[in-house]
N, C-alpha and C positions, 0 to 999 in steps of 0.2 A: 382467498386466504384460508389456510388449513385450520380446521377446528382443533380445539385442545385434544379431543379424542383421537383425531388423526395424528397429531404431533406425538402423542404417547405411543403410537404404534412403532415409531422409528427412533424416538428420543427417550433418554432417561429423564427423570423428574427435574434434575438440575439443569439440563439443556432446555427443557420446556420452560422452566422459570426464567432463564436468561432471555428466551424469545418473548415471553409474555411481558416482562418488565420493559423490554425494548418497544413493544407495541404500545405500551402506555405513553411513551414519549411522543409517538406519532398519532395517538388518540384512535388507534384501531382496535384497542381492547379496553374494557372499563376497569377501574380500580377494584370494583366489587368482584369481578370475575377472577382477577389475579389473587385477591385476598382469599377468595373461596378456594382457589387451587392450592394455596399454601396451607389452608386449614385442613383440607381433605386428603392431602398427599404427604408422604414421608419425604422430607428433604434432607439430604446429607449436606449440611451447610458448609463444612470444610471443603467438600468436593465442589459445591456451587462456587465458592470463592476461587478455587483453583481453575475452574472452567472459565469464569469471567476474566481472571488474570490472563490465562492463556490466549483468549480471544481478544485481549486488549480493550475490554469494555467495562472494566471494574469501576472506574471513576464515572463513566456514563451511567451505569446502573445505580451507583450510590446516589447521584443527584436526582435520578428518577424516583427512587425510594423516598428521599427527603421531600421532594416537591409534591408528591402525591399522598404523603402521610401514611404510607404503607407500613404494616407491622411485619418485620422479619426478625430472625434470630438476632438478639442483641450483640452477641460476640461477633457474628459475621458482619453486622452493621458497623461495629467498631473498627474491624479490620478494613472494611471498605472506606470508612472515613479517613483512617490514617493513610491509606494508599492514595486517596484523592488529594490529600494535602501534599503528598510527594509529587503527584502529577501537576498540581498547581504551581509548585516551585519550579519544576522543569519547564512548564509552559512560559512562565515569566522570564526565565533564563533564555529560552529560545526566542521569545519575542524581542528581547533586548539585542540579541545577536543578529536577528533578521534586520532590525532597524540600523544597527551599527554597520553591518555588511552592505546594506543598500547605500549608505552614505559613502563608504569606502569604495565600492565599485563605481559609483557615480564619479567620484574623484579620480579614479583610474581610467575613466572613459569606457567602462565595460557595460554593455547592455546585458542585464540579467533579469529573469522573471522568477520570483519566488512562487512556489506552489506546494500543495500538500501541507502536512505539518500544522504548525500553529497558525499559519496564514489561512489555511482551509478551515480550521476550527473557529477562528474569529469571525468568519463570514457566514458559515452555514450551521453552526451549533449555537445553542443558547448561551453557552459559556465555553471559553477556551479550555478550561480544566476538564470538560467532559470528554475530550478526545486525547487519548494517549499518543505520544509521539516521541521517538528517541532521536530524531534528526530534523534538520531543516534542509530543504531542497531548493536549488537554483538551477534554472535552465539558462544556458549561455551558448554563445556561438563557438564553434571549434577554434576560430582564430584567437579567442580570448583565453583559452585554457592554459597556455604556457605562462602568460603574465599572472593569471590568477593562481596557478600552482606556485609560482615564485613568491607571490604575496603571502600565501599560507605558511610557506616554509620560513620566510623572514619574520613573520609575526608569532612564531612559536607554536603554531598548530601542529598536532601530532598526526603523522600520516597513518591512515587506517587502510585505505585502498589506494595505493600510489605505485608508480613505476619509476625507474631511473630516467633521467632526462633524455638519454639516448633512445629510450624505447617509446617516447611520447608520440612520435609520428605513427608508429604501429598501433598504439593504444587508441588514438583518435580515429583510426580506421575501423578497428574491431570492437572496442568496448563502447559503453554509453556513459560512464561516469567515473570520477575519482572521488574519494571521500577523506575527510580529515576531522580530527577531534579538536573542539575549541579549547582554549586554555580554561582551566577551572576558575570559577569566581570565588568570592570570599566565603561562600558556603560549600565550597568544594563540589560544585555542580558544573558539569559540562555536557556537551552533546556533539553529535556528528553533523558535519556540513557536507552535503553531497552536491557536487557540481556536475551537471548532466548536459551533454551536448546533443543527445537524442533520447527519445522516450523508450525505445525498445532495443535490445541487443539484436545483432544481425541474425542470430540463429532462431530468434522468435519471429521476426518479420518486419515489414516496413510500416511506418506510421507518419503522422504529421511531423515535418522537420521544423527546426527552430525558426527558420525564416518565415514559415507559414503562421507561426504563433505571434510574431512581433506586431503585426497590424491590429491585434486584438488585446493589446495591453491597455489597462485602464487604471484608475487610481481610486482608492477608498480609504477610510479612516479606521485605524485600530488604536484604541486607548489614547485618542487625541493626536496620533501621528498619521501623516499621510503615507500611504503604502501603495506600491505597485502590485498589480496582479492581473490575471487574465479575466476577460468577461466570463460570466457564468457558463455560456455555451462552450467555450474552450477550456475552462476549468473542468467542466464535466467530461469533455473528451480526453483530457489528460488523466483524470482519475480513472476513466474507463481503461486506458492503456495499461495501467498498473494493476488495478483491482480485478479486471475481467480478462484482459488479454495475456498479460505477463504471468500473473499469479491468480488463476481463476477462482475467486471467492474462497481463498484458503483460510481466511479468518472471518469471524462474524462481524468484526469491526468494519470490514470492507462493505458489507451489506448496509450497515448503519450509515457509513459515509455516503454511499450512493443514494440512500433514502433521504438523508439530510439535504444534500444539494438539490435533489429532485423536488423536495418539499419547499425549501426556502427560495430556490431559484426558478420555480416552475413557470413564473410569468416572464422571466428573463432568458430562459433557455430556448434557443431556436431549434426545435426538435427536427425540423426539416434538414437543417445543416448537420445535426448529429447523425441522422440516418444516412445522409449522403456521404459523409466522411467515412463512417464505419463500413458501409457497403463498398465504397471505393477501395478500401484496403482489405476487404474480404473477411471481416470479423462479424458479420451480421448474425450468423447462427449462434455463436457463443454469446453474443450480446442478447439475443432473444431468450435463450435458455437461462441466462443469468437474471434477466428481468423476471422470468417465471419464478425462480427460486426466491427472489426478494419479495415478490407479491405473495407467494405462498407463506413465507415466514413472517413478514412484517406488514403485509396488507397495503403496501405502497407500490404503485406503478411508477418506475423511474423513467419510463418512456412510453407514451400513450400508444396503445394498439399493438404492442409487441408480444403479448402473452401467447404462449404456445404450450402444448403438452411437454412435460419434462421427459426427454429421451435419454438423458445421461444423469441418473440419480447421484453419481459421484460428486457432481457440483453441490448438491444439497448436503451431502455427507461432509465434504470439505468445509462447508460454511459453519457447521455446528460440531464437528468431530472433536473428540477428546479421548486420549491425549492427541495433540497435534502431530501430524506426520513429521518425522525428523527431516532436517534439510540434508539428505544424503543424495548420492548420485542416483540411487534407485528412485527416490522421490522425484528428482529433477526429470529423469527420463519418463516416468509415469505422467508427470504434468504435461510434458511436451506431446506425448502420445494422445492424451486427452484433448489438448488443443488441436491436434491434427484431426481427430474425429469430429471436432466441432467446427471445422472449416466449411466455407460455402462451396460445396461441390467437391468432386474427386480431384480436380486440379489443385485446389487449395490444400487438400489433404496431402497429396504427393509433394507439394511445395514445402510444407512444414516438415515432412519426413526427410526431404533432401537437405533442408536447413539444419536438421539435427546432426547431420554429418559434420557441419561446421563446428558444432559444440564439441564434438569428439576430436576434431583435428586442430582447430585454432588455439594456440597457447593463450591462456588468460593471465590475469594479474597474479594469481597464486602460483602459476607455473614459473613466471618470470622471477618472482621473489623467492621461490623455493630453490631454483637452480642457480640464480645469480650469475648467469653467463654474460659475457660481453655481447653487445648488440649484434656483432658480426656472426655470433653463433645462433642467432634466431632460428635459422632453418633446422638446427638440431632440436629445438624445442618442439617443432612440429612432429618429430619422430618420437620424442619422449612423452608428449602429452597423452596419447591413447593408453600407454602403459601405466602412467601415473593414475589416470582415471579408472582403469580396470582394477588396479590395486585398491583404490579408495572404494570403488563399487563393491568389492568383495569383503573388505576388512574394516573400513571406517564407518562410524555411525553418526557422526555429528558435523561433518565438514560439508561445504557447499561446492567445492571444485572450482 
């Protein structure tokens, strides 16, 4: 674990404080050391709040501050408290919809596995409100997507990422998810529901299919309700697919997530299975280096015996950077190039770079909805896609493509 002096070599005081407060949660730093850092260093508390919000750990940090009786700037603490109340309301809304959708999907005969989001927080955090989430995620089989999509439309969910029905066969082949907004409740709160039939897009790579996850579904209790979920080993593998492989440590929250499941589920996670699966799909190097970043910043080994010298410091910079890199075409390409460099061997590197061609060639949901062509014109979208991406790469600053 990096010392405070080492952290200050590459981080500003606000970033260091975010790291130290998070270490308090995992008991890898003492309250006295953190209070001493606050007393001896100038903290821009408005900037600290912005950094915590950007990395989606503001409510997590507030509850650490309260539970350890740490003294911080009163105005900042008040803002953190207000935001945590907002997160708590969202968590309750999401929990209600997870339970409701589980019942509805069972009634429809659809096998679905909730993961990430409020379900993850309820199992691996001390409190659901400590983890910020804007959506709820369900893994489902491809054959259920048509019926599930129809259900969302019939029940008044607003399409967020959807395609016309004629394009659904293409979407199931190329994409990994559709998403919808829940109807607002009495307090005008809603959230996104993502239905995913695979964990990674084709241009990122292969990973565990839905059928491989089904045998590892278990039940547990949230707030008195029985809930479906994956065993800790496969929960961990699914989180790795998103936090390390798809979006390599681009938010500090991802490090906290991985440290939480590694700490709470340490006796239940089969690390031999984890290593076997990750090596099978060729992501061992990025997994190892991500483990190093988490150990350096939080003092937690999420997988025993995987520490190695950090060869790609971009991973650490992603994890604590501020402002966050905008979701532009330039950033997407840089992220894929980083993933290519972190592959196991030159074959893996070339494989990812070749897959990047799919990203530039295959029309995505935005292309389909932007041009609104009939499905028989789909071949034309293959021609238009690269030009649209090039235009966005050069001129747009906030779109994802």
